[in-house]
C-alpha positions in Angstrom: 0.0 0.0 0.0 2.8 2.4 0.8 4.4 2.0 -2.6 1.1 2.5 -4.4 0.2 5.6 -2.4 3.7 7.0 -3.0 3.6 6.4 -6.8 0.0 7.9 -7.1 0.9 11.0 -5.2 4.2 11.6 -7.1 2.5 11.2 -10.5 -0.4 13.5 -9.7 1.3 16.1 -7.5 2.8 18.2 -10.3 -0.4 18.6 -12.3 -3.4 18.1 -10.1 -2.7 19.1 -6.5 -2.2 22.8 -6.7 -5.4 24.1 -5.2 -5.5 25.4 -1.6 -7.5 22.5 -0.4 -4.6 20.3 -1.4 -2.2 22.2 0.8 -1.5 21.2 4.4 -1.3 24.8 5.5 -5.1 25.2 5.0 -5.8 22.5 7.6 -3.1 23.5 10.0 -4.4 27.0 10.0 -7.7 25.7 11.1 -6.1 23.5 13.8 -4.0 26.4 15.2 -7.0 28.8 15.3 -8.7 26.3 17.6 -5.9 24.9 19.6 -3.7 27.9 20.1 -5.9 29.8 22.5 -6.1 26.7 24.7 -2.3 26.2 24.5 -1.7 29.8 25.6 -3.5 29.1 28.8 -1.0 26.4 29.7 2.3 27.2 31.3 4.9 27.3 28.5 7.2 24.3 28.5 8.8 21.8 26.2 6.2 19.2 27.1 3.2 21.5 26.4 4.8 22.6 23.1 5.5 19.0 22.1 1.8 18.1 22.9 0.7 21.0 20.8 2.7 19.7 17.8 1.7 16.1 18.3 -2.1 16.4 18.7 -2.9 16.1 14.9 -0.7 13.1 14.4 -2.0 11.4 17.6 -5.6 12.0 16.7 -5.1 10.7 13.2 -3.4 7.5 14.5 -6.2 6.8 17.0 -8.9 7.3 14.4 -7.2 5.0 11.9 -6.6 2.4 14.7 -10.2 2.5 15.9 -11.6 2.2 12.4 -9.2 -0.6 11.4 -10.3 -0.6 7.8 -7.8 -1.1 5.0 -9.8 0.9 2.4 -10.2 3.9 4.7 -6.5 3.7 5.7 -5.5 3.7 2.0 -7.7 6.7 1.1 -6.6 8.7 4.2 -2.9 7.9 3.5 -3.4 9.0 -0.1 -5.0 12.3 1.0 -2.5 13.0 3.8 0.6 12.5 1.7 -1.0 14.5 -1.2 -1.5 17.5 1.0 1.8 17.3 2.9 4.2 16.8 -0.1 5.5 19.5 -2.3 5.5 23.3 -2.4 3.5 25.0 -5.2 5.0 28.4 -4.5 8.6 27.1 -5.0 7.5 25.2 -8.2 5.9 28.3 -9.6 8.9 30.5 -8.8 11.3 28.0 -10.4 9.3 28.0 -13.6 9.3 31.8 -13.6 13.1 31.7 -13.1 13.5 29.3 -16.1 11.4 31.7 -18.2 13.7 34.6 -17.0 16.7 32.6 -18.0 15.3 32.0 -21.5 14.7 35.7 -21.8 18.2 36.5 -20.4 16.5 38.8 -17.9 19.2 39.1 -15.1 17.1 41.4 -12.9 14.2 38.9 -12.9 16.5 36.1 -12.1 17.8 37.9 -9.0 14.3 38.7 -7.7 13.1 35.1 -8.3 16.2 33.6 -6.8 15.7 35.7 -3.7 12.1 34.6 -3.5 13.1 30.9 -3.9 15.6 31.4 -1.0 12.8 32.8 1.2 10.7 29.7 0.7 13.5 27.4 1.9 15.1 29.5 4.7 13.4 30.4 7.9 16.3 31.1 10.3 18.1 34.3 11.3 20.5 33.9 8.4 17.8 34.5 5.8 18.4 38.2 5.2 22.1 37.8 5.1 22.0 35.0 2.6 19.6 36.8 0.3 21.7 39.9 0.5 24.7 37.8 -0.5 22.8 36.4 -3.5 21.8 39.9 -4.7 25.3 41.2 -4.2 26.9 38.4 -6.2 24.3 38.7 -8.9 24.3 42.5 -9.4 28.1 42.8 -9.3 29.5 44.8 -12.3 31.9 42.0 -13.1 29.5 39.3 -12.3 30.0 35.8 -13.5 26.7 34.0 -13.6 28.1 30.9 -12.1 27.9 32.2 -8.5 24.2 32.7 -8.8 23.6 29.4 -10.4 25.7 27.5 -7.9 23.7 29.1 -5.0 20.5 28.4 -6.8 21.5 24.7 -7.2 21.9 24.5 -3.5 18.6 26.2 -2.9 16.8 23.8 -5.1 18.5 20.8 -3.4 17.2 22.1 0.0 13.7 22.8 -1.3 13.4 19.3 -2.7 14.7 17.8 0.5 12.4 19.8 2.8 9.2 19.4 0.9 9.6 16.1 -0.9 12.3 13.8 0.6 11.6 14.3 4.3 7.8 14.0 4.1 8.2 10.8 2.0 10.8 9.5 4.4 8.6 9.8 7.4 5.6 8.5 5.5 7.5 5.3 4.7 9.0 5.0 8.2 6.1 6.1 10.4 3.0 6.1 8.2 0.5 9.0 7.9 1.0 10.1 11.6 4.7 10.5 11.0 4.3 12.8 7.9 1.6 14.8 9.8 3.9 15.3 12.7 6.7 16.5 10.5 4.4 18.8 8.5 3.0 20.4 11.7 6.5 21.1 13.0 7.6 22.5 9.7 4.5 24.7 9.4 5.1 26.2 12.9 8.7 27.0 12.1 8.1 28.2 8.6 5.0 30.2 9.0 5.7 31.1 12.7 2.2 30.1 13.7 3.0 30.2 17.4 5.2 33.3 17.2 2.5 35.3 15.6 0.2 34.9 18.6 0.0 37.9 20.9 -1.1 35.6 23.7 2.3 33.9 23.6 4.4 37.0 23.3 6.3 36.4 26.5 7.5 32.9 25.5 7.7 33.3 21.7 11.5 33.4 21.6 11.7 30.2 23.6 9.2 28.5 21.4 10.8 29.5 18.2 14.2 28.3 19.4 12.8 24.9 20.5 10.9 24.4 17.3 13.9 25.2 15.1 16.0 22.8 17.1 13.4 20.0 16.8 13.1 20.6 13.1 16.8 20.3 12.7 16.7 17.0 14.6 14.0 15.7 12.3 16.4 16.4 9.4 19.3 14.5 10.8 18.6 10.9 9.7 16.8 11.8 6.4 19.7 14.1 5.4 22.3 11.3 5.9 20.2 8.8 3.9 19.4 11.3 1.1 23.0 12.4 0.7 24.0 8.8 0.7 21.6 8.4 -2.3 23.3 11.3 -4.0 26.6 9.4 -3.9 25.0 6.2 -5.3 23.4 8.0 -8.3 26.3 10.4 -8.7 30.1 10.1 -8.1 30.4 7.9 -5.1 34.2 8.4 -4.6 33.9 12.2 -4.6 30.9 12.3 -2.4 32.1 9.7 0.2 34.8 11.9 1.6 32.4 14.8 2.1 29.7 12.5 3.5 32.1 11.0 6.1 33.2 14.5 7.0 29.7 15.7 7.8 27.8 12.6 8.8 28.9 12.5 12.4 29.6 16.3 12.7 26.7 17.7 14.8 28.1 21.2 14.5 27.2 21.3 10.8 23.6 21.8 9.7 21.8 19.2 7.6 21.5 21.8 4.9 25.2 22.3 4.7 25.9 18.6 4.6 23.3 17.9 2.0 24.4 20.6 -0.4 28.1 19.8 -0.1 27.6 16.1 -0.7 25.3 16.9 -3.7 27.9 19.2 -5.3 30.7 16.7 -4.8 28.6 13.8 -6.1 27.8 15.7 -9.3 31.4 16.7 -10.1 31.9 13.7 -12.3 29.7 15.3 -15.0 32.2 18.2 -15.4 29.2 20.5 -15.8 29.6 24.2 -16.5 29.0 26.4 -13.4 26.1 28.1 -15.2 24.2 24.8 -15.5 24.6 23.9 -11.8 20.9 24.3 -11.0 19.8 22.1 -13.9 22.2 19.4 -12.8 21.1 19.6 -9.2 17.5 19.1 -10.3 18.5 16.0 -12.4 20.4 14.7 -9.4 17.4 14.9 -7.1 15.2 13.2 -9.7 17.7 10.3 -10.0 17.8 10.1 -6.2 14.0 10.0 -5.9 14.0 7.2 -8.5 16.5 5.3 -6.3 14.3 5.8 -3.3 11.3 4.4 -5.1 13.3 1.3 -6.1 14.4 0.8 -2.4 10.8 1.1 -1.2 9.7 -1.4 -3.9 12.3 -3.9 -2.8 11.4 -3.5 0.8 7.8 -4.0 -0.1 8.6 -7.1 -2.2 10.5 -8.6 0.7 7.7 -7.8 3.2 9.5 -5.1 5.2 6.9 -2.5 4.2 3.2 -3.0 3.9 
């Protein structure tokens, strides 16, 4: 069932799941509007914050367990993964960027690149990194490779954040797992808790905890996804970088993922200005590898 659901969602996501009712933000907005006032009445703590994040996943698990119906579980799994995977905004911006490249519109490329960066960055380094992008791009003696290389890393991270990680937790923990991850990502990305005036006194604490937990949720998927980059790319080049970052907790998952991806794709000897295109191809090959692994695990009865 897991493999069938995964294939159906990946096939239809690009063309048929763009409306707002197919986006998890719509439903999490509704949950937060109901649960946040009650959460604000409880003394702020890690436990209360964890409960706030876990409620949707726990409720979903209990409902599916009580119903205990294969058809219902299949339909629910299909719907949950469909709304949790992907990011229409990033997809739209990347298409606009490609159109700008075809027109050789440098100014539009800078603007769209900055917007793409905003969809994948939520920490305090966002403004600094976007400024760096614009500085490199608008330099009088600019070489377009600096922009494309940064864009390639941005696209790698967007794919990881909105595709690879949700699919990983869906395969590992089922629908409750992907709902738990999506709720955590939503609260960090859209700052659902921080925007509440009722939690003004503890917003900094909440934000810090949420970002830390989100980084923890990336730890294992980033190691496995980057391992896939080596398998579908240049294993020898990528292995040294992977070993360097795999057990280094001081490095972020994003840094590790991007560096391994860049090293793993070096064997193609691509021109710097085609970096983004090659990163997209690398992620597609990696996703294909992941589907094959899931199919093999299903075949041998390790996944239902």
